[in-house]
C-alpha positions, 0 to 999 in steps of 0.5 A, a space after each residue: 516485459 516488453 511493449 508487446 506484452 503490454 498492449 492487451 485491451 483495456 478491460 481484457 482481464 475483467 472478462 475473466 470470471 475469477 479475476 473479476 471476482 478478485 477484483 470486486 472483492 478487493 475493491 470492496 475491501 479497499 473502500 472499507 479500509 479507507 472508510 475505517 482510516 477515518 472511522 476508527 480515530 473518529 470513534 476514539 475521539 467522538 465516542 470515547 473522547 480519547 486524547 491525541 496520544 491515545 489516537 497516535 497509539 491507535 495509529 501506530 497499532 495498525 502498522 506494528 504487526 508488520 514489524 512483529 509478524 511480517 517475516 514469519 508470516 511470509 514463510 507461513 503463507 508460503 507453506 500454505 494455500 494462499 486463498 484460504 489464508 486470505 479467507 481466514 484473514 477476511 473473516 477475522 477482520 470482519 469479526 474484529 471490526 464488528 466487536 466495536 459497535 457491539 461493545 458500544 451498544 452494550 456500553 463497554 467500549 474502551 480505547 483498549 479494545 480499539 487498540 486491540 482491534 487495530 492490532 488484530 486487523 493489522 495482523 490479518 492485513 499482514 497475512 492477507 497482503 502477503 498471501 494476495 501478492 503470492 496468489 495473484 501470479 497463479 490466477 493470471 498469466 505472467 503477461 497479464 500481471 501488469 494489467 492485473 496490478 493496474 486494475 487492482 491498484 487503480 480500484 484501490 486508489 479510487 477507494 482511497 479517494 472516496 473512503 474518507 468522504 463516506 466516513 465523514 458522511 456516516 459520522 455526520 448523519 449516522 455515527 462514526 461506528 457506521 464506518 466500521 460496520 461498512 469495513 466489516 461488510 466489505 470483508 464479508 464481500 471480499 470473502 464471498 467473492 474468493 469463495 466463488 473463485 473457481 481456480 484450483 490452487 496448487 500447493 507445491 509440497 516441500 520439505 519443512 524446515 526451521 522457520 528461521 531458515 525459511 525467513 533467511 531465504 526470503 531475506 537472502 533472495 531480496 538482498 542478493 538481487 540488485 533490482 529487488 534490493 534497490 527497490 526495497 532500499 528506495 521504498 524504505 527511504 521514500 516511505 520514511 520521507 512521504 510518511 513525515 511529509 504527510 504527517 505534517 501536511 494537515 497542520 501545514 495547510 491549516 495552521 501555516 497557510 490558514 485553510 479551512 478544514 473543508 477546503 483542506 479536505 477537498 485539496 487532499 481528495 484532489 491530490 489523491 486523483 494522481 493515484 488513480 491516474 498513475 495506475 492507469 498510465 502505468 501500462 502505456 508508460 511501460 509500453 512507450 518508454 520501456 518498463 524499467 524506464 517508466 519505473 525510473 521516471 515515476 519514482 526518481 524523475 518526478 520526485 524533485 517536483 515534490 519540493 514545490 509542495 513546500 512552497 505552497 501558499 494561498 493563490 498560485 502557491 495552492 496550484 503548485 501544491 495540487 499540481 506537484 502532489 498529483 504528479 508525485 503520487 501518480 509517479 509512485 503509483 505507476 512505478 509501483 504497479 509496474 514493478 509489482 507485476 515484474 516482481 510477481 513474474 520474477 520471483 519463484 512462486 515458492 518464495 513469493 510470500 517471504 520475498 514479499 514480507 521481507 520487502 514490506 517489513 523494511 519499507 513499512 518499518 520506516 513509517 513510524 520513524 518518519 512520523 517521529 522525525 518529521 514532528 521533531 523537526 517541526 517542533 525544533 524549527 517550523 512545520 514548513 522547515 520539516 516539510 522542506 527536509 522530508 521532501 528533500 529527502 524524497 527527492 534524493 531517494 531516487 538516487 538509490 534506484 539510479 545506483 542500481 542496475 535499473 538505470 541500464 535497462 530499458 525493460 525489466 527482465 522477462 525471466 523467472 529468477 532461479 530459486 537456488 542459484 539467484 540467476 535469471 532463467 529466460 522464458 
């Protein structure tokens, strides 16, 4: 991945019909998911008057499928047409979310159904996300993967920025149930866009083996490659720290600093702009610094600035909070965009699903633990102390990348890993 391959015109891929359809569908789906992230707990609270514990169970149910079916999902996806898996996941998610307003209209909605919907939609997300990462390299050329990931993650960050506001407006002027209808429609848009893609996906036939053996291949590939292994371990520790920090953030801003709910919402929306900036800065940074150095800067070099967040207070302290939040979010997203493109061009297509889920299971498995650890620290000491610990762990997480071969590289490898030997074949 060299500077020469990173200078394609900014909107180049959007001129290509198939990628444009994928991008439109994904952008719509990302907006719907961002709306649901607020709308689903709002339904639980405003319609069913659920307790805080019930809402936390609902949040956990969204991530639990990664631990339950993540590894076998990778093996199954590698056996099937990735586009068909994505279509099935879209339709299943649409049906699941439409069942909530339907049950509410009939007067039979329960918190149990909401948890079941979260589990079903979370499971569909596991399959969709796995198939999507494996499908993209077949849709665009290897040299365009960085641009493709930048555009897709850029639109996802815009959705994360606007989705909560849309959910709030729907809840205020209509009903929180309206947010779930919006998400259901977004899955329909995604499915219809996928159905119109003309690209013919070639599914290479391969001998069927025991599921356990295929899962082991994915894990062995990640653990055996120092670049993939280092990024996976970094992601695990960083996710643990960031999830813990984010779980305390609203309590910190409202309870400790004394901000209003409205001001808190505006500040959090402003910090989300860092993700948009990071997605669009990824290509220029990789071209100027080198792709490996840009990943190191975004994920390790900027992380210590997160400690400024724990210093937040009224006045200048809030400026430091916003600036530090935008910087670290932007750095993470930029690093993820670059490394995602590298992974998709580096890992053989027949292993991509299993490699992807092996990494995500480790990364997402740390999320519940991070929230639990942060909550325990806040109860034992204080919310600000919990933030200091979590942000300190995040600042140190970059040492994992510095201990990997990444620190010796200017650019990430441009070759394809040998599926059998684990070596890199230059292309």
